[in-house]
KOLDREN-840853 format. One record per residue: x, y, z of N, C-alpha, C, O in turn; residue in one letter. Coordinates in steps of 0.1 Angstrom, whole numbers, plus 2048, in hexadecimal, padded with zeros to 3 digits. Example, Ala and Ser with C-alpha at 12.3 -4.5 7.8 and 13.67 -1.06 7.14 Angstrom:
REM KOLDREN-840853
8847C784E87B7D384E8847DF84E88E7DF855A/8807EA8478897F584788180084F88680B850S/
END
This chain:
REM KOLDREN-840853
74786B7C675086E7C07548797C874A87F7CCX/75D87D7CA76388D7D075F8997C97628967BDX/75C89E7C97588B17C876A8AC7C176E8A97B6X/7708AC7CF77F8B77D17818AE7C777C8B17BCX/7898A27C97938987BA7888977B57878A27B0X/77E8927B277A88A7A977487F7B176E87F7BCX/77986F7A37708647A778185F7AE78D8617ACX/7778557BB78884E7BD7908447B878883A7B5X/79F8407B679F8377A97AB8317B77B68317B3X/7A982D7C27B582B7C77B28287DA7B88317E0X/7AF8237DE7B281A7EF7C18147EF7C780C7E8X/7C581C7F97CF81B8037CD80F8127C581381AX/7D28058157CE8008207E27FD82A7EB7FD821X/7E57FB8347EB7FC8397EB7EF8417E07EB847X/7F57E88417EB7D58467FF7D584F80A7DA850X/7F67C88538017C08628087B58568147B4857X/8027AE84D8087A78457FF7A683A7F37A6837X/80D7A68318087B282480979B81B804798810X/80C79781F80878681A7FE7838207F677F818X/7FB7848297E878582D7DE78B8257D578681EX/7E27988267D97A081E7D979E80E7D179F804X/7E779B8107E77997F77DC78C7FA7D07907FAX/7DD77F7FD7D77757FE7C67778037BD7707FFX/7C577F80A7B378580A7AF78B7FE7A97897F4X/7B77958037B179A7EE7AF7947E67A37927E4X/7B778F7DD7B27807D67AE7757D57AB76F7CBX/7AD76E7E27AB7667E379B7657E579375F7DEX/7987707F47897717F77827817ED7777827E6X/78A7897EF78679A7E57877937D777E7987D1X/78F7897CD7907897C47967957BA7937967AEX/79D79F7C17A47AC7BE7B37A17B77B87977BBX/7B67AA7AA7C87AA7A77C87A17957BE7A078DX/7D079E7937DD79B7997E07A47A07D97AE79DX/7EB7A57AA7F67B07B47FF7B17B58067A97BCX/8077BF7AD8157C17AD81B7C57BA8187CF7C0X/8237BE7BD82A7BB7C68367BC7CA8407B57C7X/8377CB7D48487CD7CF8497CC7E08417D27E8X/85B7BE7E485D7C37F68677C67F58707C67ECX/8647C98058737D18068777E47FC8817E57F5X/86F7EE7FC86B7FA7F88757FB8018757F580CX/87E8037FD88980E80688481A80688281F7FBX/88281E80E87F83280A88583981288083E81CX/89283A80D89F84081589B84F80F8A385880FX/89385080D88D861808886867813887872819X/87F85C81587386282187386982F87685F836X/87287283587287D83E86A87B84B85E87B847X/86987A85685787885F86188586786D88686CX/85688E8678588A186E8658A586C86C8AA876X/86B8A485F8738AD85C8838A586088D8AB862X/88389A86088888E86288D88885B883884856X/89388485789A87084C89586985389386C85FX/88F85B84A88B85585788984B84688184E83CX/89483D84789883384288482D83D889828833X/87B82A83C87082783D87381A83787D81C831X/8718128368748018308637FD83285C7FE83CX/85C7F78238507F282284B7E88138507E6808X/8427E481B83E7D88088377E18028347EA80AX/8317E37F38247E47F48257DD7EA82F7DA7E4X/8127DA7E680D7D07DF8047D97D48017E37DAX/7FD7DA7C67F97E47C47F07D87BA7F57CE7B6X/7E37DD7B87D57CD7B17CE7DB7B37CE7E47BBX/7C57D67A17B87E079C7B17D37A27B67C97A6X/7A37D97A07937D57A17917DD79C7937E87A1X/78A7DC78A7857E777D78B7F77837967F8788X/78580078378B80978379181179079481D78FX/79280579F79B8087A87A68007AF7A47F77B7X/7B18057AB7BD8057B47BD8037C17B980D7C7X/7C17F57CC7C57F57D77D47F57DA7DA7F57CFX/7D97F67E17E57F67E67E67F17F37DA7F27F8X/7EF7EB7FF7F47E68018007E680480B7E47FFX/7FD7EC81280E7F181C80D7ED8248027EC82BX/81C7E68288207DF83882C7EB8388317EE82EX/82F7EE84183F7F284A8437E784A83C7DE847X/8547E584E8597D784D8667DF8538717DB852X/8637E88598707EF8638687F386F85D7EF871X/8717FE87986780688586B81388486881B88DX/87381787787182387086582B87785A82687AX/86883D87C85684487D85984286F864840869X/84984386984184986183784F865832852870X/83485285981D85785981984A85D80D84785FX/
END
């Protein structure tokens, strides 16, 4: 537990292949079910002060009190 932020309640992972990551997290790790959002467009996102139309896929699943977030960027727009 962080003395500044409290208990950790979410871990986020940037992955190269979200479908493979979903399969691993559900079949091997026993996490899920996941809520999957394919091809989210973030037209409001900026990178270093400039607009950056990042497109990504996101999956959210829970294991106990911990939420797992899987993120795959789907285009080559500049991003964090």
